[in-house]
N, C-alpha and C positions, 0 to 999 in steps of 0.2 A: 020430735027432731031426731032423737036417737035412733028411732026405727027407720028414718029416711037415710041417715048416715050408714046404719047397718046394712040397708038394702043396697045402697051405692057401693059399699064395700064388698058385699056379697057378689054383685054383679061384676065388679072389676076382677074379683078372684076367679069367678067362673070363666070370664073372657081370657084371662092369662092362662088358666089350665087348658082351655080349648085350644089356644094357639100353640101350647106345647104339645098336647096330646094328638091334635088332628094330623099334623105331619107324620108323626110316628105310626099312627093307625093306617094312614093312607099307604105309606110304604109297605107295612105289613100285608095289607090286602093286595097291593099291586104286585108283590113278590109271589103270590100264590100261582102256581103253574109257570113260574118263570123258565125261560130257556127251552121252550117247546118248538122252536123254529128248527127245520131240517132242511128246508128248501131255501137256496140263496136268493132266488128271485122274490119269493114271498118275503123273506127277511128284508131285502132291499126296499121293497115297496113299503113295508111297515115302518122301518126307521126313517125312510125319506118323507113319508107323509107327516110324521110327528115333527121332524125337523123343520119342514116348511111351515107347519103351524106355529112352531116356536119362534120363528124368525122375527115376527112382529110382536111376540108376547114371550120374549125369552125368560125362562125361569131364572129367578134371582139366585146367585151363588152367594152363600153365607161367608162373611168374613171371619166369624169366630166359629168354634166348635160347640158352643152352648147349645144344649138341647132342652134346658129348663130356664124359665123366666125369659124366654126369647122376645116377648113383648117389651121388656126393658132395653134390649139391644136395639129394637126397632125405634123406640122413643129417643134413644141416644144417637141414632144414625149409624149405629155399628152393625146393622144387620147385613148390609150389602154395599158395594161401592161400584159406581159407574165404570171406573177403570178396569175392574174384573170383568164387567160385562162386555167390554170391547172384544176381548179374546174369545169369548163364548159366541158373540154375533159373527165375528170373523170366521170362525170355524164352520158355522152353519152356512155362510155365504160360499165359502170354498167347497163344501160339500155339494150344495146346490148347483154350483157352477159346473160341476162334473156332470150333473143331470142334464143341464142345458146343452152340454157338448153331445150328449146321446140323444138329443131331441126329446127329452122327457119333459113335457111342459105341464099339461093339465092344470093350468091356473097358477103355476108356479111362478112364471114371469111376472104376472100381476102382483103377487105377493113380494117378490123382490123389488119392484118398482115402488110399491107402497113403503117398503122399509127404506129405500134410498130417499124417498120424499121426507121421511121423518129425520133423516140424518144430514141432508144437505139442503141448503136454500136455493132459490131460483137462479142465483149467480154460480152455483157449483161449489159453494164454500160450506164448511161445517157449520151446521146450525149452532152447536155447542163446541167451541174450539177445544180440542184435546190439550191437556197439559203434560201428558206422559207419553213416552215413546211406545207404550203398549198398543197405541193406535195404529202403528205402522202395519201390523198384520191385518187390521180392519181395512186400511187403505189398499193393501195387497188383495184382499178379497174382492174389493170393487173392481180392481184392474183385471182379475181373472174372469169376469162375467162375459159371456158371450151372447150375442144377440140383443144386447143392451148398449145403448150410446153412452159409454162411460167417459167419452172425451169431455163431456160438459162438466165433469167433476175435477178436471185438472187443477183449478184453483185450490181445492182441498188437498189434492195430491202434492202440489207445490208447498203448501203450508205444512204438510207432513214432513216433507224433506227439510224445510226450514226448522222445524222442531227438532228433528234428529241432528241437524247441524249444531243447534243450540246446546246439545248434550254431549259433543265431542270434547273429551278431556285432554289433558296435557300429553298423553301418550298417543294421541290420534285415533283413539277408539271410543266408542259410545258408552256413556254412563247410563245405568239403570235409572237412577234418579240423581238430580243436581246436589241434593243434600247428602249424597253418599258417593262423592266424586272419586273416591279411592278404590271402589269395589266394581268388579266386572262380573255381571251375572250371566249365567248360561241362558236364562230366560230371554235376555236381549237378543241372542242369536236368532231365536224364533221370531221375535217381534219385528226385527228390522231387516234382516238379510235378504229374504225373498223380495220384499218391497223394494229395497235399494236396487237390486239387480234389475227387476222388472221395470222400475221407473228410469233407472239409468239408461238402459237400452232403448226404451220407448222414445225418450226425450232427448237422446244424445248427450248424456251427462256422465262420462267415463268416471268422473271422481265419485259417483254414487256406487259404481260397481266396485271401484278400488277400496272404498270404505267397507263394503260387505265382505270382500275377500280378506282385507286386513283383520277385521273383527273375528273371522274364522281362523286365520292363521295364528293370531295371538291367543285365542282360546286354546287352539291345539298345542301351542307351545307352553302356556302357563296354567291351563286349567284341566288338563287331562292326566289321568293316572298312567304312569309309565308302563309299557307292555300291555296293560289290560284295555287301553284306549276307551275308558269311561270318564265322563266329566265330573268335577266337583260342582257343588252348587254355585260357587263363586271363587274368585281369587282377589288378592289385595294388589292393587297396581303397583305399589311402591316396593314391596318385598316379594311379589309374585307368590306368596303363600296361599295354598288352597284353603277354602273356607266352606263349612257345612259338610255334607255327606258326599262321598264318592259313591255313585251308584244310586242316587235318588232317582226313581224311575221317571217322573215326569221331567226331570232335568235332562235325562237321556231324550225325552220326547222333544223338548224344546231345540235341543241340538239337532235332532233328527229332522225336524221341520225346516229349520234354517239352512242346514247343509243341503238336504236333498232338493228342496225347492230352488235355492240359489243355483245349485249345480245344474238342475234340469233347465232352468231359464237361460243359462249361458249357451250360446251357439257353439258348435264343435270347434269353430276356428278361433275362438277367444283364447288369448294366452293363458288365462287362469283356469281354463277348463281341466287340463291335465292334473293340476295340483289339487283341485277340489275333488276330483275323481279318485286321487290316491287316498284322500281323507275318507271319501265315501266307502271305499274298499275296506280300509282298516276298521271303520266303525261298523259296517256291516257284519264283519266276522266277529267282532266283539260282542254285538247284541245277539247274534245267533247263539253264542256260547251260553248266554244267560237266559235264553228263552226256556220256559218250563215245558215238560212233555205235553201238558194240556194245551199248550199254544200261548199262554199268557206270560207276561212279565210281572214280577211283585213290585210293590211300591219302593222296596230297596231290592234292587235286582240282583245283588250279591248274596242275599239271605233268603234261603228256602223257606224260613220260618215265617216270614212276613206275609201280609195279605196281598193277594193278586189285585192289580190296579188296572181298570178298563181303559183309563186315559193313556197310561203308558203303553198298553197293548195296542190301542187304536193308532197312535202316532208312530210307534216303532213298526207296526204292520204296514202303514203307508210308506215309510222309509224303505222297508224291504221290497215293497212292490216297485219302487223307483230304482233301487239298486239292481233289481232283477233284469234291467236294461243292459247291465255289463255282462258280456258273454261268460266270462269265467265264474260269475256268481249266479248266473241265471237260474239254475236248478235249485240250489239250496236256498236262495232268497225267495223264490216263488213258493217253494215248500213252507218256508217259515211264514210268509204272509198269509198263506192258505190256513195253516194252523191257528194264526191269530184270528182269522175270521171265524173259524170253527169255534173257538173260545168265546168270541164276542156274541155269537148266536146264543150260546148257552146262558149268557147273563143278560139277555134282553127280555124285558117285561112283555106281558101279553099285548099291551098298547104300543110296542115299539120302542120304547125308551130303554137305552142301554144303561144298565145299573153298574153299581160298585166302582165308581171312580173316586179317587182321593179328593178330599175337599181342598180348598185354598190354602197355600202355605202362608204361615204367620211371619216368618223371619228365616234368615239363613240358619239352617240346622233345626228349625222348629216347624214340624210338619203336622198336617191334619191327621187325625185318626177317624174321621168320619168318611164313610164310602157310600156314595148315592149317585143319583143321576147328575150329569154335567153336560150342558149343551156343547161344550167344547169336544167332548168325546163322541157325541152324537154327530157332529159335523164331520169328524174324521172317519167315523164308520160309514157315513153316506159317501164320503170321498172315495174310500176303498171299494165299497160295493158298486159304485158307478164307474169305476175305472175300466177301461176297455179290456184289461187283462182279466178281470174278475167276473164281469157281467157275462152270463151265459155259461159259466163254467159248471 
């Protein structure tokens, strides 16, 4: 009997050790000869292929930074959360939608349709109704697909708008979570603003556009560092005090996504276009100031001593590419975006996975110290690489 118990204990121990060691070993092997890409077309093909493969088998993003006894996190359900996966999948969709615009198919369309089938039922509604506003960016990703009948998913888009409405607080802006009603997060800008503008314009709901603009205006007023124009992680609604870190890299990325995509969705004739463009100009000049000579931004953009973060670099690179449409910023923003691409090529593994992105944030002011692959980063790299201003350069 004791021998059986000992054998079972030994087997469990071996399994736990393997679960810990295998990812570390895989990362070490995958990083051999990292960054060998020199040709942008070759890099584009590589990152796009792995991004398309990931869409229906998206790598799980860890909730904790634990690298030991990971099996215990898995058993407790603390290894990954579906809400984190929403913005991973959304980014991949947004990247692949740029490929569709360029006529790059090669079976990609069927993979996207397979993904949509897993997310939506025959009536166009979510198979699993999202509970958090993070799903807004996934709904936006669906809306940006070309060559696919996305109108059938309007019930899901309608429910996403209803979900966002249910999170509107007393100040008329959207809460990150209902149980944190007095906090306004920079993440929320990226999650909801592009969707609100696209949805509002498509279905003639001006209140959606107004909400997106208000969310951006209020964050510019209360959540930005004076003169330097970089966001805090969050601010408290009642006293407007900033919370968390000014200069958290992915926080800048969330603002960049929400601002640039909302701005470019608006037609030139829209009354809010000029005010968002002024914000774009200020923010573009700010992030150019913090870009490192190698082309990257660090996870804390204000400190040269911190590690480079690929997720920050990919999202801010995308922002600069959009801001380069403004004539007075065209040259410097184009150069900044190109530098970002050059850096991202240097941190791409042989298989096309872009490495060294900061892991998931734990709380306001509590940031991950793990840097690894992140589907979110992959999607924005694909988005940049397939943009008309980058392809063929």
